[in-house]
C-alpha positions in Angstrom: 91.7 86.4 116.6 91.9 90.1 115.7 92.2 90.9 112.0 92.5 94.3 110.3 92.5 94.2 106.5 93.2 97.3 104.5 92.3 97.9 100.9 91.9 100.7 98.4 95.5 101.7 97.8 96.9 102.2 94.4 98.6 104.6 92.0 97.0 108.0 91.5 98.1 111.3 90.0 98.8 114.3 92.1 95.6 116.1 92.9 93.6 112.9 92.7 91.6 111.0 95.3 91.6 107.6 96.9 89.5 105.9 99.6 91.1 103.4 101.9 89.1 100.9 103.9 90.0 98.8 106.9 87.7 95.9 107.8 88.0 94.7 111.4 87.1 91.4 112.9 87.7 89.8 116.3 87.1 93.1 118.2 84.0 95.0 119.4 84.6 97.5 116.7 82.1 100.1 117.9 83.9 100.4 121.2 87.4 100.9 119.7 89.1 104.1 118.7 90.8 103.5 115.3 93.6 105.2 113.5 95.4 105.4 110.1 99.2 105.6 110.0 101.7 105.7 107.2 105.3 104.8 106.6 107.8 105.5 104.0 111.2 103.7 103.6 113.7 104.9 106.2 111.2 106.8 108.2 109.2 105.9 111.3 105.5 105.1 111.1 103.5 108.3 111.7 99.9 108.9 112.6 97.7 110.3 109.9 94.2 110.4 111.5 92.2 108.9 114.4 88.6 108.5 115.2 87.2 107.5 118.6 84.2 105.5 119.4 82.1 108.6 119.5 83.2 109.8 116.1 85.6 112.5 117.2 88.5 112.9 114.8 92.0 114.1 114.8 94.4 114.7 111.9 98.1 115.3 111.3 98.7 118.9 110.3 100.0 117.7 106.9 96.6 116.1 105.9 94.1 118.5 107.6 91.5 119.7 105.1 92.5 117.0 102.6 91.9 113.7 104.4 88.7 112.6 106.2 88.5 109.6 108.5 85.1 108.0 109.1 83.7 104.8 110.4 80.8 102.5 109.7 80.1 100.4 112.9 77.5 98.3 111.1 80.3 97.2 108.7 83.1 97.1 111.2 85.0 99.3 108.8 87.1 102.5 109.1 87.7 104.6 106.1 90.3 107.2 105.0 89.1 109.5 102.3 92.1 111.2 100.7 91.7 114.2 98.4 94.1 116.6 96.7 96.8 114.0 97.0 100.4 115.1 96.9 103.6 113.1 96.0 104.5 113.5 99.7 101.5 111.3 100.6 103.2 108.3 99.0 103.5 105.6 101.7 102.2 102.4 103.0 99.1 103.1 104.9 98.1 101.0 108.0 95.1 100.9 110.2 95.4 100.2 113.9 93.3 99.9 117.0 94.4 102.8 119.1 94.4 101.2 122.6 95.7 97.8 121.5 98.7 96.7 119.4 96.7 95.4 116.4 97.9 96.5 113.0 96.7 95.7 109.5 99.1 94.5 106.8 99.2 97.9 105.0 98.2 99.1 101.6 100.5 101.0 99.3 99.5 104.5 98.1 101.7 106.0 95.3 101.1 109.5 94.1 102.7 110.4 90.8 103.4 113.8 89.3 
């Protein structure tokens, strides 16, 4: 059974930082490309960042230079380091296996002024 469990969300002031974690089980984590997505009410879920099994990363233009995705294969965990947060970053953040339809339950990030 595949499980992806996100944590690390919360309330932060604009300009602040958060680190999201996604712990995976039930998959061969080191072989899987992973991604972070986000969704706000009334909008479609959008990709934020991805990292493949070799550590190559891609980012949405809106988060480039502010967010960093990383992975620790020994801990079966993918991270999203978010700096210089803006109110527009407020959303529920989800992690996902890129090539398979497994999603976490999401973690809320709220950025206040």
